[in-house]
Structure formats: C-alpha cells, structure tokens
Backbone as numpy.savetxt, mean C-alpha at the origin, in Angstrom:
# Nx Ny Nz CAx CAy CAz Cx Cy Cz
-27.54 -11.15 -6.67 -28.38 -9.98 -6.67 -27.49 -8.74 -6.67
-27.86 -7.77 -7.44 -27.06 -6.56 -7.58 -27.49 -5.51 -6.55
-26.50 -4.82 -6.04 -26.73 -3.68 -5.16 -26.72 -2.44 -6.04
-27.68 -1.57 -5.84 -27.80 -0.40 -6.71 -26.68 0.60 -6.45
-26.43 0.93 -5.20 -25.44 1.96 -4.91 -24.75 1.67 -3.59
-23.44 1.80 -3.59 -22.64 1.66 -2.37 -21.62 2.79 -2.35
-21.48 3.44 -1.22 -20.49 4.51 -1.11 -19.84 4.47 0.26
-18.61 4.95 0.30 -17.88 5.03 1.56 -17.01 6.28 1.51
-16.94 7.00 2.62 -16.16 8.23 2.69 -14.89 8.00 3.49
-13.82 8.65 3.04 -12.54 8.60 3.72 -12.19 10.02 4.12
-11.88 10.21 5.39 -11.52 11.53 5.90 -10.03 11.76 5.73
-9.67 12.90 5.18 -8.27 13.25 4.96 -7.72 13.85 6.26
-6.64 13.28 6.81 -6.08 13.83 8.05 -5.35 15.15 7.79
-5.14 15.89 8.87 -4.43 17.16 8.76 -2.98 16.91 8.38
-2.43 17.80 7.60 -1.05 17.66 7.17 -0.89 16.91 5.87
-1.99 16.49 5.25 -1.94 15.77 3.98 -2.63 16.59 2.90
-2.04 16.56 1.71 -2.64 17.17 0.54 -2.99 16.06 -0.43
-4.23 16.00 -0.88 -4.72 14.90 -1.72 -5.21 15.46 -3.05
-4.81 14.79 -4.14 -5.32 15.12 -5.47 -5.92 13.85 -6.07
-7.12 13.99 -6.63 -7.80 12.87 -7.28 -8.10 13.28 -8.70
-7.62 12.48 -9.66 -7.91 12.76 -11.06 -8.02 11.44 -11.80
-9.22 11.14 -12.27 -9.53 9.94 -13.06 -8.96 8.67 -12.44
-9.33 8.42 -11.19 -8.98 7.23 -10.41 -7.48 7.10 -10.14
-6.74 8.19 -10.23 -5.35 8.23 -9.80 -5.29 9.16 -8.60
-4.83 8.62 -7.47 -4.82 9.38 -6.22 -3.37 9.68 -5.85
-3.09 10.95 -5.56 -1.77 11.38 -5.11 -1.92 11.98 -3.72
-1.14 11.45 -2.77 -1.16 11.93 -1.40 0.22 12.49 -1.09
0.26 13.75 -0.63 1.52 14.41 -0.28 1.47 14.73 1.20
2.54 14.36 1.91 2.62 14.61 3.35 4.03 14.99 3.75
4.29 15.04 5.04 5.61 15.45 5.52 6.73 14.46 5.18
6.42 13.19 4.96 7.44 12.20 4.67 7.58 11.87 3.20
6.84 12.58 2.34 6.97 12.34 0.91 5.63 12.31 0.21
5.62 11.73 -1.00 4.41 11.66 -1.81 4.23 10.24 -2.33
2.97 9.82 -2.43 2.62 8.50 -2.95 1.53 8.69 -4.00
1.70 8.03 -5.14 0.69 8.04 -6.19 0.23 6.61 -6.41
-1.07 6.44 -6.47 -1.64 5.10 -6.65 -2.68 5.13 -7.75
-2.65 4.16 -8.63 -3.54 4.09 -9.77 -4.61 3.03 -9.51
-5.88 3.41 -9.57 -7.00 2.50 -9.37 -7.84 2.38 -10.65
-7.23 2.56 -11.82 -7.98 2.51 -13.06 -8.45 1.10 -13.42
-7.88 0.09 -12.81 -8.30 -1.28 -13.11 -9.64 -1.63 -12.45
-10.13 -0.77 -11.56 -11.41 -0.99 -10.89 -12.47 -0.05 -11.45
-13.68 -0.55 -11.62 -14.77 0.28 -12.13 -15.49 0.92 -10.94
-14.87 1.94 -10.37 -15.44 2.66 -9.23 -15.32 4.15 -9.50
-16.07 4.94 -8.75 -16.00 6.40 -8.83 -15.29 6.90 -7.59
-14.23 7.69 -7.80 -13.49 8.30 -6.70 -13.49 9.80 -6.94
-13.94 10.55 -5.94 -13.96 12.00 -6.10 -13.83 12.67 -4.75
-13.41 13.94 -4.80 -13.32 14.76 -3.61 -14.67 15.43 -3.38
-15.28 15.16 -2.23 -16.55 15.80 -1.91 -16.28 17.23 -1.47
-15.35 17.40 -0.57 -14.85 18.71 -0.19 -13.37 18.55 0.15
-12.77 19.55 0.77 -11.32 19.52 0.98 -10.88 18.38 1.89
-11.71 17.91 2.79 -11.29 16.91 3.75 -11.93 15.54 3.60
-12.67 15.30 2.51 -13.38 14.03 2.38 -13.24 13.50 0.95
-12.86 12.22 0.84 -12.82 11.51 -0.43 -13.97 10.52 -0.43
-14.74 10.49 -1.51 -15.87 9.56 -1.61 -15.56 8.50 -2.66
-15.74 7.23 -2.26 -15.56 6.09 -3.16 -16.93 5.47 -3.37
-17.36 5.38 -4.64 -18.70 4.89 -4.95 -18.64 3.76 -5.97
-19.64 2.89 -5.88 -19.80 1.81 -6.85 -21.28 1.66 -7.13
-21.63 1.63 -8.41 -23.02 1.52 -8.83 -23.27 0.17 -9.47
-24.43 -0.42 -9.20 -24.91 -1.64 -9.84 -23.86 -2.74 -9.81
-23.62 -3.27 -8.63 -22.54 -4.25 -8.49 -23.02 -5.45 -7.68
-22.32 -6.55 -7.86 -22.60 -7.73 -7.05 -21.69 -7.73 -5.82
-21.70 -8.81 -5.08 -21.01 -8.85 -3.80 -19.49 -8.72 -3.94
-18.91 -9.38 -4.93 -17.46 -9.32 -5.10 -17.00 -7.94 -5.56
-17.79 -7.28 -6.36 -17.42 -5.94 -6.81 -17.56 -4.92 -5.69
-18.48 -5.17 -4.74 -18.64 -4.27 -3.60 -17.42 -4.30 -2.69
-16.72 -5.43 -2.66 -15.53 -5.53 -1.81 -14.44 -4.56 -2.25
-14.46 -4.15 -3.52 -13.46 -3.21 -4.03 -13.57 -1.85 -3.37
-14.76 -1.47 -2.96 -14.95 -0.16 -2.32 -14.18 -0.09 -1.01
-14.35 -1.10 -0.16 -13.65 -1.12 1.12 -12.14 -1.28 0.92
-11.74 -2.05 -0.09 -10.32 -2.24 -0.37 -9.66 -0.93 -0.76
-10.31 -0.16 -1.62 -9.75 1.13 -2.04 -9.65 2.08 -0.86
-10.66 2.10 -0.01 -10.62 2.97 1.18 -9.48 2.57 2.11
-9.24 1.28 2.25 -8.12 0.82 3.09 -6.78 1.22 2.48
-6.66 1.12 1.16 -5.42 1.55 0.50 -5.17 3.04 0.70
-6.22 3.84 0.61 -6.08 5.28 0.79 -5.66 5.60 2.23
-6.25 4.92 3.21 -5.85 5.14 4.61 -4.41 4.71 4.84
-3.97 3.63 4.20 -2.57 3.21 4.32 -1.63 4.21 3.67
-2.07 4.86 2.61 -1.26 5.91 2.00 -1.09 7.08 2.96
-2.16 7.43 3.68 -2.06 8.50 4.68 -1.05 8.13 5.77
-1.11 6.89 6.24 -0.18 6.43 7.27 1.26 6.50 6.77
1.47 6.15 5.50 2.82 6.15 4.94 3.42 7.53 4.84
2.63 8.54 4.47 3.20 9.87 4.31 3.22 10.66 5.61
2.50 10.21 6.63 2.51 10.92 7.91 3.49 10.26 8.89
3.31 8.96 9.15 4.12 8.27 10.14 5.22 7.42 9.53
4.98 6.87 8.36 5.94 5.97 7.73 5.76 4.56 8.24
6.49 3.63 7.61 6.43 2.23 7.98 7.82 1.74 8.34
7.87 0.76 9.20 9.13 0.12 9.56 8.96 -1.37 9.37
9.84 -1.95 8.57 9.77 -3.37 8.27 10.83 -4.11 9.06
10.44 -5.22 9.67 11.36 -6.09 10.37 11.35 -7.43 9.68
12.53 -7.98 9.49 12.63 -9.27 8.82 13.36 -10.25 9.72
12.86 -11.46 9.76 13.44 -12.49 10.59 13.79 -13.67 9.69
14.99 -14.17 9.81 15.39 -15.32 8.99 15.30 -16.58 9.84
14.62 -17.57 9.31 14.46 -18.85 9.99 14.85 -19.96 9.02
15.20 -21.10 9.55 15.55 -22.22 8.69 15.06 -23.50 9.33
14.92 -24.54 8.51 14.45 -25.82 9.00 15.57 -26.86 9.04
16.42 -26.89 8.01 17.46 -27.91 7.97 18.84 -27.30 7.72
18.96 -26.49 6.67 20.25 -25.87 6.34 20.39 -24.57 7.12
21.41 -24.42 7.94 21.57 -23.17 8.71 21.98 -21.99 7.82
21.11 -21.02 7.73 21.36 -19.84 6.89 22.25 -18.89 7.67
23.20 -18.28 6.97 24.09 -17.30 7.56 23.88 -15.99 6.84
23.55 -14.93 7.60 23.28 -13.61 7.02 24.25 -12.61 7.63
24.92 -11.84 6.74 25.85 -10.81 7.18 25.43 -9.47 6.59
25.37 -8.44 7.43 25.03 -7.09 7.00 26.31 -6.27 7.01
26.61 -5.62 5.88 27.85 -4.85 5.78 27.59 -3.53 5.07
28.64 -2.75 4.93 28.60 -1.42 4.30 27.54 -0.53 4.95
27.55 -0.47 6.27 26.66 0.39 7.06 25.19 0.10 6.77
24.83 -1.18 6.63 23.45 -1.57 6.43 22.96 -1.47 5.00
23.86 -1.23 4.05 23.46 -1.09 2.65 23.60 -2.39 1.88
24.27 -3.39 2.45 24.52 -4.63 1.74 24.23 -5.80 2.67
23.48 -6.78 2.16 23.15 -7.98 2.92 23.63 -9.18 2.12
24.42 -10.06 2.77 24.91 -11.27 2.13 24.25 -12.48 2.79
23.65 -13.33 1.97 22.98 -14.54 2.45 23.79 -15.73 1.99
24.29 -16.50 2.95 25.08 -17.68 2.65 24.33 -18.94 3.06
24.57 -20.03 2.34 24.03 -21.35 2.64 22.50 -21.38 2.59
21.93 -20.62 1.66 20.47 -20.64 1.49 20.09 -21.94 0.79
19.30 -22.77 1.45 18.91 -24.09 0.96 20.11 -24.96 0.61
21.22 -24.75 1.32 22.40 -25.57 1.12 23.23 -25.20 -0.09
22.95 -24.06 -0.72 23.69 -23.65 -1.91 25.06 -23.10 -1.54
26.00 -23.25 -2.45 27.34 -22.67 -2.26 27.37 -21.22 -2.71
26.39 -20.81 -3.49 26.33 -19.46 -4.05 25.97 -18.46 -2.95
26.69 -17.34 -2.88 26.39 -16.28 -1.92 25.50 -15.25 -2.59
24.34 -15.04 -2.03 23.39 -14.06 -2.58 23.67 -12.69 -1.94
23.70 -11.65 -2.78 24.00 -10.31 -2.30 22.80 -9.43 -2.62
22.31 -8.72 -1.60 21.21 -7.77 -1.76 21.73 -6.41 -1.40
21.53 -5.43 -2.29 21.98 -4.05 -2.03 20.79 -3.17 -1.81
C-alpha cells in the first residue's frame, strides 16, 4: 500500500551554514565543509527557512519511506562532523597468526606484518 505523503524536518544547529540545491547538500562549520549528493533517491529536499531542512517523499511504499529517515540521519551526521568531528579507534585482533603492527613517521605510516601468515609487509600511509 502506498503512503501519499511523508515528511520530516531537520533543525540546523547554530554555527552551521547549509546550502541545498537539487538534492546536493553542503554543510559548512567550524571544522570544515562536507558536500553530500542524494540524487540517487527520489525525494524532495528543501530549506523551509534558515534553520529548518525539510525532507519529503510523495506516493511511496514502505521501503521508499525508509529513505526519508536515512537522509535525515545523514544530514545530522554531517552536522556532527563539521561541529565536533569524529575520532576513529582501530583494534587489531587475530585468531591464529599473530599480527604485528608498527606505527612510524610520527603516526603517518603503519606497517602490518604477518597478516594471515604472509611474508609481505603491508604499508599504509
């Protein structure tokens, strides 16, 4: 069964500048700028006023309605990225072959040795 209309509003936090043009959203904040393209989804994205973005979907089934909430979550994550930023932590685990990881050049180079028992040393810059 089709739903006639679904809409969800996203509030723009203070300190962010948002531009919406033909399903391409650009968010500018104190930590940088992020541009995201949502042209692969058949949804309407527009600025209602300076502090509110509206995401709408017309005549859709249940799976297409999920795109509305997904886009709103992506936009909120963009706000988090330009205001607070993200920190990634990585943990290396092994089951049989003991992996050896060395970080060098002031954290710019990572060497992975004995990955799956290989003799080849993998280098990540």
